[in-house]
N, C-alpha and C positions, 0 to 999 in steps of 0.2 A: 314340660320337657323331661324326658328321661335322661338322668345324668350317667355319665360314663366313668367309673371309678377304678382305678387300678391299685392294687396293695402289693409292695414290693417287699419281699422278705429275704434277706441274705441267708445263704444256707451255711449254718455253723460258722458264723462271721469270724470271731476272734480265732477260733482254732483252724479255719481255713486259711487264714492270713499266715498264721505260723508255719502251716505245712507249704504254703506257697513260698514263703522265704527261707525254709530249710528243707531241702530235698530229703534229708534223713528221715523227717517226719512223715512223709507222704506215704498213704497206704497202712498206716500205723495208728493204733489208738492213742490219741492226744487229748489232754485236759489242760485248760489255762487255768492256773492257779498255784497253789503251794501244797506240797504232800504232807505237811506237818499236822500234828494231833488235832488242831483247831482250825485247819484250813477248810476251805469250801471251793468247789468247782465252779468256776465262773462261766466256763463254756467247754463243750465236748465234741470232738469230730465224730463224724458218723460211724467211723470204726470203732470208737469208744462207746458210742450209743448201743452198738449191737450186743454189748455186755450189760447194758442197764444203767450205764453212768449218764447222769443228767446234770445240768447246770443247777446250782444251789444245793447239790448234795455234798455232805461231808466228805473230804478227802479220804478218811480212813475208810468209809463205806465204799467209795469208788475203787480203792485198792483192793478191797476184798473181792469186790466183783470182777475186776480185771487187774490181777497182779503185775503185768507187764505194761500198765498204763504209764505214759510218758507224760510227766508234768512240766509245763512250761510257764515261766512268770509272765503276766500280762505286759504288754508293751502298748500303752494306751495313746501314745502319741502317734504311733503308726496306725492304729485303728481309726483315730481322728482323722488323720490325712487321708486314708482310704475313704471314709464315710464323706468327707468333703469332696472328693473327687466324684464319687457316685452322685452326690447331689447336684453338682453341676451337670451331669448328664440329664437328670430329672428336669433341670430348669431349661434345658434346650428344647423340652416339650411343653411345659406349662409353668406358670409362677404359682399355681395352686397346689403347693406341696406341703404336706403335713407330716414332719418327721415325728416318729413315735419313740425312737431311740437311734442309736448309730446305725443299726442294722435293718431298719424297716420304716417304710413311709407309706402315706396315702398320696395318690396323684389324682386329680380331677381333670380328665382330658376331654370334657364334653366339648369345649372349644379348645383347641390347641394350636401351638405355634406352626405346626406342620401342615395344618389344614387337613388333617388326616380323619376321616369319618369313622375308622375302625379302631377302637380301643385295644382290641386283641392284636392288631398289627403293630401299634405303638408299644404294647406291652413286650412284644417279641423282639422288636428293634432294641428296646431298653436292655433286656437280658442279653442280646447279641454284644451291644456296646460295652456292657459291664464286664462280659467275658473278655472281649478283646483288650479293653483298656486296663483291667485290673487282675486278670487271669482268675477271677472268681465266679462262681456259679450263684444264681439267684433263683427263687421261685416266685411266680407273679399270679395274682388273682384278679380276675376282671369281672366287674358286674355293675348294677346300677345303684348300689349303695355300699357303704363302708362296711357293715356287718357281713354281708355276702361276699365282698371282695376279700376280706380278710380270711375268712374261712377257705375261700377258693385257694388262697396262696398256699395254704398248708395241705391242700388236698391230694397233691402229686408231688411232694418234696422227696429228695432234693431235685434241683434244676427243673422244676415243673411250671406249667402254665395251663391253668384251668379257668374256664368261663361260665358264670351262671347268668343265664338269660332271663328277663323278666317273665316269660311264660313257663318257665321251668322251675322258678323260685320256690314255690310253695311246696311243691312235691319233694325239691331236694332238701329244704329244711326239715321235712317230716322225716327223713331217712337219718338225720344226724343224731348222734348221742348228744345229751344235755351237756356232757363235758367239753364238747366242741363250741358251745356258745360261748360268746365274748362275756367275761365277768363272771362266769360260773367255774369257780374254783373247786377245790376238794370239799370243803364243808359244806358248800351250797349244794354240790352234786348229791352228796350224801342225804341231805334233807330232802332234796327232790326224789331220791330213790325211795325214801321212807313214806312219800305220799303217793308213789306209783308212778312218778313221772321219770322216764328213762330216755325218751327220744323226743324230737321236734314234734312228732305225732301226739304223744302223750301231753306235751305243753300246750299245744294248740287247743286241745279239749278243755283246758281251764280257762275260766272266765277271768277278766282282768281283775275283778275285786278279789277273787280268790288268791291270785298272784301277788297282788299288793298286800293282802292280809298275811301272806306267807313270808314274803321277801322284802316288804317295805317299798321305797320308791323304785328299786331295781325291777320290781314286778311289772311296772309299766313297760319298761324296755323288753322284759322277757315275753310279754303280751304280744308286741308289736314284731320282734325278731321271730317268734313262732309262726308269723304269717309272712316272713320275708321282707318285713318293712324296717326301715331305718332312716330317718329324717334328718340326722345329723350331716352338716356339711363339712368339706375338707377346710381345716383351719389352718393357713400358714401364719407364722410369727405369733403364736400364743406365747405368753411370758411364763417362764417357770417361777413359781412362788415357794416350793418346797419339793424336797425328795425324802422319801420315807419307806420304811419296811416293817412288817410286824411278824411275829411268830406266835402262832397258837399251840400250846402244848397238848401233847397226848393225855398227860396226867397233870393235875393242878401241882403247883409247887410253892413251898414256903421257905426253903432253905435259901438264904442270901447268896451263899456260893453257887448254887445250882442256877439261880437267877443271873448271876454275873456271866456264868458260862453261856447262858442262853443269849443274854444281851450281846455278848462278845461276837456271836454268830450274826446276829441281826446287824451289828455295826459293820461287820465284814461286807454284808450285802448293800449296806447304804453307802459306804465308801465306793464300791464298785459301780453303783448307779450314779454317784456324784462325778466319778471319772467319765462314765459314758456320756452324761448330760453336759459335763463341764459346768456345774452348778456347784457354787462354794458360798456358804452362808455363815453367819455369826451366831445364830440362835440355835442350841441343841435342845431337842425336847424328848423326854422319855414319856411314853404312855403305858399305863398298868390297867389291865382289867383283871378285877378280883374274880374269884369263883362264883360269887353272887351277881356277877356282870356289871357291878359298879366300876365305874372308870374314872381314874384320875390322870392328870398330866402335870409333869414338873418340867420347868425350862430354865435354862442358864444361857445368857448372852455374853459371849466372849469378847475381849478387846480387840480381837483380830479375827479375819475371816479363817474358817477351819478348811484346810487343804490337804490334809494327810491323815492316815488312819490313827496315828498315835494322839493327835489332837482331839480327833472325833472320841475315841475310845476313853481317853482320860476324863473328858467332860461328862460322858454318859455314865461312866463308872462312879464319879462323883456325886452325880445326881441320884442315881440309885442308892448309894450308901447313905444319903443324907434324907431319904425318904423314909418316913415311919410307915411301915405296912401293917401296923397294928395286930401282927400274928395272923393275918389273913393269908389264905392260899391264893395264889396268882394263877390265872389260866392264859393270859396273853401279854406279851411285851412288845412295845413298839418303839421305834426311834426315828427321829426326823431331824432334818436340817433346814432352816429357813433364814430369812432376814438377809437376803443377798445384796440389796442395795444396788449398786452399779454393775454387780457381777451377774445379774440375772440373765439366764438363757432364753431361748426361743419359746419354749413350750411348757405346759404343765404336766407333772407325773406324780401320781400318787400310787405306791405298790402296797398290795396286801399279798404276802407271800407264806405259804404253809411250808415252811422249812424243816419241819420235824414231823 
């Protein structure tokens, strides 16, 4: 049986909520975050994106690109409330809902509560209901697997709806840039480019053995995706075990001060994700990858659950200060939170972010 999968992705979710709730922000470039020297943009409105402002960008860089950018502090309680409201809409159609974050989710509507055989019509109804009930727009992708549905939701943003049918899947994938493939970040894309792989068509020409040799386990998934295949099921109610973020540096660093500054930025990203996922744990782990690619991790378990940035940053900074780097240069720093116990959320999320 061919599955019917919808991927829903809210349009500039945090920033759109701020614009909805404050008429003075509408039609203006808005960034959710703080404008201070070490601040990071958590989300950007489409008006801000026209100036090149993006999430995870340093606030100072964002202001250089858009001097009249309006910074708004995040209101996570509001974002969570709206996300819950949207999730209830999803559940009116199917119980097979897999949230990826507050602003996006997969739905399997192969068999649905409305008895509607058309996933496209269901996606259109969901978009309309979200607009009517929250005042926000969303983009939807419809296909027969998660990989294609996710790509489709980004194809006509904002407020888009795009369908990839089984008979058109392979040709569609061949036209994609490798950067559009799930799991292909900046570093992986650059490696692909070095081997002459720039499009889905180029990727499809590579054997599975070659892709595994180049990219490890991910090579198996790239091989399938290049053919429009993805056998993963929509998984509701997965358990969150950790939240993490990483930063790979453009140049290796050995200054403790510079490493602290980098770790500070990663900590900001982690706390943002913790808030989004409502995941709070007691064990803080710092990951260090040296210039020779050797990796070490150092952890500290706290007596109480970490719930705010100062707790997280204090623990991370202490771990880094107490780690003997042996004079080696560092190419990557990572930070994670785990050991949630009773506070565990619904799903698992591991993030690798090229912040710099």
